[in-house]
C-alpha positions in Angstrom: -2.8 39.5 -37.3 -4.1 38.1 -34.0 -3.8 34.3 -33.8 -5.4 31.8 -31.4 -1.9 31.2 -29.9 -1.5 34.9 -29.2 -4.9 35.0 -27.5 -4.0 32.0 -25.3 -0.8 33.8 -24.2 -2.9 36.8 -23.0 -5.8 34.6 -21.6 -4.1 33.9 -18.2 -3.5 37.6 -17.5 -7.1 38.5 -18.5 -8.4 35.7 -16.3 -6.5 36.9 -13.2 -7.8 40.4 -13.6 -11.4 39.3 -14.1 -11.3 36.8 -11.3 -9.9 39.4 -8.9 -12.8 41.8 -9.5 -15.1 39.2 -7.9 -14.0 40.5 -4.6 -15.1 44.0 -5.6 -18.5 42.8 -6.7 -19.1 40.6 -3.7 -18.1 43.5 -1.4 -20.5 45.9 -3.0 -23.5 43.6 -3.0 -23.0 41.6 0.2 -24.9 44.1 2.5 -28.1 43.9 0.5 -28.6 40.1 0.2 -27.7 36.9 2.1 -25.0 34.8 0.4 -27.0 31.9 -1.0 -29.8 34.3 -2.2 -27.2 36.5 -3.8 -25.6 33.6 -5.7 -29.0 32.1 -6.6 -30.0 35.4 -8.3 -26.6 35.5 -10.0 -26.9 32.0 -11.4 -30.5 32.4 -12.5 -29.5 35.5 -14.5 -26.5 33.7 -16.1 -28.8 30.8 -17.1 -31.3 33.3 -18.6 -28.5 34.7 -20.8 -26.8 31.5 -21.8 -29.7 29.1 -22.2 -31.1 30.6 -25.5 -27.6 30.6 -27.0 -27.0 27.0 -25.8 -30.3 25.9 -27.4 -29.2 27.3 -30.7 -26.1 25.1 -30.5 -28.1 22.1 -29.3 -26.3 19.7 -31.7 -23.1 20.4 -29.7 -24.7 19.6 -26.3 -23.3 16.1 -26.1 -25.0 13.2 -24.2 -26.3 13.0 -20.7 -23.0 11.5 -19.6 -21.2 14.7 -20.5 -23.9 16.9 -19.1 -23.8 15.0 -15.8 -20.0 15.7 -15.5 -20.7 19.4 -16.2 -23.3 19.5 -13.4 -20.8 18.0 -11.0 -18.2 20.6 -12.0 -20.7 23.4 -11.6 -21.8 22.2 -8.2 -18.2 22.1 -7.0 -16.6 25.2 -8.6 -19.6 27.5 -8.5 -21.9 26.1 -5.8 -19.7 24.8 -2.9 -16.7 27.1 -3.6 -18.5 30.4 -3.9 -21.1 29.4 -1.4 -18.5 28.5 1.2 -16.5 31.7 0.7 -19.6 34.0 0.6 -21.1 32.3 3.7 -17.9 32.6 5.7 -17.5 36.3 4.9 -21.2 36.9 5.6 -20.6 35.4 9.0 -17.9 38.1 9.6 -14.8 36.1 8.8 -12.3 38.6 7.5 -12.0 38.4 3.8 -8.2 38.1 4.1 -8.4 35.0 6.3 -10.8 33.3 3.9 -8.6 34.2 0.9 -5.5 32.9 2.7 -7.2 29.5 3.2 -8.4 29.3 -0.4 -4.9 30.3 -1.5 -3.7 26.8 -0.6 -5.5 25.6 -3.7 -2.4 25.5 -6.0 -0.5 23.3 -3.5 -3.5 21.0 -3.0 -4.2 20.7 -6.7 -0.5 19.9 -7.5 -0.4 17.2 -4.8 -3.5 15.5 -6.2 -2.8 16.0 -9.9 -0.2 13.2 -9.9 -2.2 10.4 -8.4 -5.6 11.4 -10.0 -4.6 12.7 -13.4 -1.1 11.2 -13.9 0.3 14.7 -14.4 3.9 15.1 -13.3 4.7 18.2 -11.3 8.3 19.3 -12.0 10.7 20.5 -9.4 10.5 24.0 -11.0 6.7 24.0 -10.5 7.0 22.9 -6.9 9.5 25.7 -6.3 7.1 28.1 -7.9 4.2 27.0 -5.9 6.1 27.3 -2.7 7.2 30.9 -3.6 3.6 31.7 -4.6 2.3 30.6 -1.2 4.8 32.8 0.6 3.8 35.7 -1.7 0.1 35.2 -1.0 0.8 35.1 2.8 2.8 38.4 2.6 0.0 40.1 0.6 -2.6 39.1 3.1 -0.6 39.3 6.3 -1.7 42.9 7.2 -5.3 41.7 7.2 -4.6 38.4 9.0 -4.4 39.3 12.7 -5.8 36.7 14.9 -5.1 38.8 18.0 -7.5 41.6 16.8 -10.0 39.4 15.0 -10.7 36.9 17.8 -14.5 36.8 18.3 -15.2 38.6 14.9 -16.0 35.7 12.7 -13.0 33.3 12.9 -14.5 30.2 14.4 -14.9 26.5 13.7 -17.9 27.1 11.4 -16.4 29.8 9.2 -13.1 27.9 9.0 -14.9 24.8 8.0 -16.9 26.7 5.3 -13.6 28.1 3.9 -12.0 24.6 3.9 -15.0 23.2 2.1 -14.6 26.0 -0.5 -10.9 25.1 -0.9 -11.6 21.4 -1.4 -14.5 22.2 -3.8 -12.5 24.3 -6.2 -9.6 21.9 -6.0 -11.7 18.9 -6.8 -13.8 20.8 -9.3 -10.6 21.8 -11.2 -9.3 18.2 -11.2 -12.7 16.8 -12.1 -13.1 19.2 -15.0 -9.7 18.2 -16.4 -10.4 14.4 -15.9 -14.0 14.1 -17.1 -15.5 17.2 -18.5 -13.3 18.5 -21.3 -15.2 17.0 -24.2 -18.5 18.9 -23.9 -18.7 22.3 -25.7 -17.7 25.2 -23.4 -20.9 27.2 -23.9 -23.2 24.2 -23.5 -21.1 22.9 -20.6 -21.4 26.3 -18.8 -25.2 26.0 -18.9 -25.2 22.6 -17.2 -22.5 23.8 -14.7 -24.7 26.7 -13.6 -27.7 24.3 -13.3 -25.6 22.2 -10.9 -24.5 25.3 -9.0 -28.1 26.6 -8.7 -29.2 23.3 -7.2 -26.7 23.8 -4.4 -27.1 27.5 -3.6 -30.9 27.6 -4.0 -31.2 24.7 -1.5 -29.1 26.8 0.9 -31.2 29.9 0.4 -34.5 27.9 0.9 -33.2 26.1 4.0 -31.2 28.8 5.8 -32.1 32.3 4.6 -34.9 34.8 4.5 -34.3 35.5 0.8 -34.8 39.2 1.2 -33.0 41.5 -1.2 -32.5 45.3 -1.1 -32.4 46.4 -4.7 -29.9 49.3 -4.2 -27.8 50.7 -7.1 -24.7 49.1 -5.6 -26.4 45.7 -5.5 -27.7 46.0 -9.0 -24.2 47.0 -10.3 -22.5 44.2 -8.3 -25.0 41.6 -9.6 -24.6 42.7 -13.2 -20.8 42.7 -12.9 -20.7 39.3 -11.3 -23.1 37.8 -13.9 -21.4 39.3 -17.0 -17.8 39.6 -16.1 -17.3 36.7 -13.6 -19.8 34.1 -14.3 -19.6 34.3 -18.1 -16.2 35.9 -18.9 -13.9 34.6 -16.1 -15.4 31.2 -15.8 -15.3 30.6 -19.5 -11.6 31.5 -19.5 -11.0 29.2 -16.6 -12.6 26.2 -18.4 -10.6 27.0 -21.5 -7.3 27.3 -19.6 -8.0 24.0 -17.8 -8.7 22.3 -21.2 -5.5 23.7 -22.7 -3.0 23.4 -19.8 -2.0 21.1 -16.9 -4.2 21.8 -13.8 -1.1 22.6 -11.7 -0.2 25.3 -14.1 -3.6 26.8 -14.1 -3.9 26.6 -10.3 -0.7 28.6 -10.0 -2.5 31.6 -11.5 -4.6 31.9 -8.3 -1.5 33.2 -6.5 -1.8 36.5 -8.4 -5.4 37.0 -7.4 -4.9 38.4 -3.8 -2.3 40.9 -5.1 -4.4 42.1 -8.0 -7.4 42.3 -5.8 -5.4 44.4 -3.3 -4.4 46.8 -6.2 -8.0 47.2 -7.3 -9.2 47.8 -3.7 -6.5 50.4 -3.3 -7.8 52.4 -6.2 -11.5 51.8 -5.6 -11.7 51.9 -1.8 -8.5 53.6 -0.8 -7.0 50.5 0.9 -3.3 51.0 1.3 -0.5 48.7 0.1 2.6 48.4 2.3 6.1 47.3 1.3 5.4 43.7 2.5 2.3 43.4 0.3 4.2 44.8 -2.7 7.0 42.4 -2.1 4.5 39.6 -1.8 3.0 40.6 -5.2 6.4 40.4 -6.8 7.0 36.9 -5.3 3.5 35.8 -6.5 4.2 37.1 -10.0 7.6 35.3 -10.1 5.9 32.1 -8.9 3.3 32.2 -11.7 6.1 32.7 -14.3 7.8 29.6 -12.9 4.7 27.5 -12.9 3.5 28.6 -16.4 6.9 28.5 -18.2 6.9 25.2 -20.1 9.8 23.2 -21.3 8.5 23.7 -24.9 8.9 27.5 -24.4 12.4 27.0 -23.1 13.3 24.9 -26.2 11.7 27.5 -28.4 13.8 30.2 -26.9 16.9 28.1 -27.3 16.1 27.6 -31.0 15.6 31.3 -31.5 19.2 32.1 -30.2 21.5 33.1 -33.0 23.9 30.4 -34.1 27.5 31.0 -33.1 29.7 32.4 -35.8 31.7 29.9 -37.9 35.3 29.6 -36.9 
């Protein structure tokens, strides 16, 4: 029989796989719409799907205080984070460079979790985070070549956009854990996407033409990002943040570059060299270190057979 505890054990793996497919969806749809326009359409469709269900559970909506917190989380995690990454890549920053900048999130989250949330990051977690960073760099190293990418999108503006995205998802994760864990997940998601829509729609109105080419690739990418990412992966992220320390959840992001590389290998024929494979192994080991809790160690110790009586 499948229990909630068993589901929570599988949830991190499912989250990493779903989150990694965001790269595939954004790559397929990027040529047919500008970044803020693309995200505005995505969030409008998500709200169209979630809002009727949320209205049905209106009694679980909480007060305006909780809704306000959810709006802030949405503006940070969906609006500024996705907006910054999409904008930088649209301006021809190599995706590997943007991903490398954002991969600093676990370190940044762990540094801030102590003073802001009072969470203690153990030496084991710090060691795991450091190994994960090395693994992420190895995975992305073949795509991160400043010598060949000079003048092709790596500039002060795109670096700033990526850093804003890094800060946004870090602060959004911490803010969610500190202020927005009481509101119902479904209802909270609606208010989060309202907050995100405010950010990206303002960007589309101020800076873009808002033209869209409705190609089959774009329609598929939009549907995938709406259903799998915005509803599936984000719901899992909120659930994981609610159930775990934020440093533990942030460590999962180290697996994303490697899983994305594997998906791109099978879908687009991108090759994986030995350095990237070794980096993936390091990132996997790092996640095991950061997610293995002391309670699990005690549980394993209790399961050991007692020594035979003398």
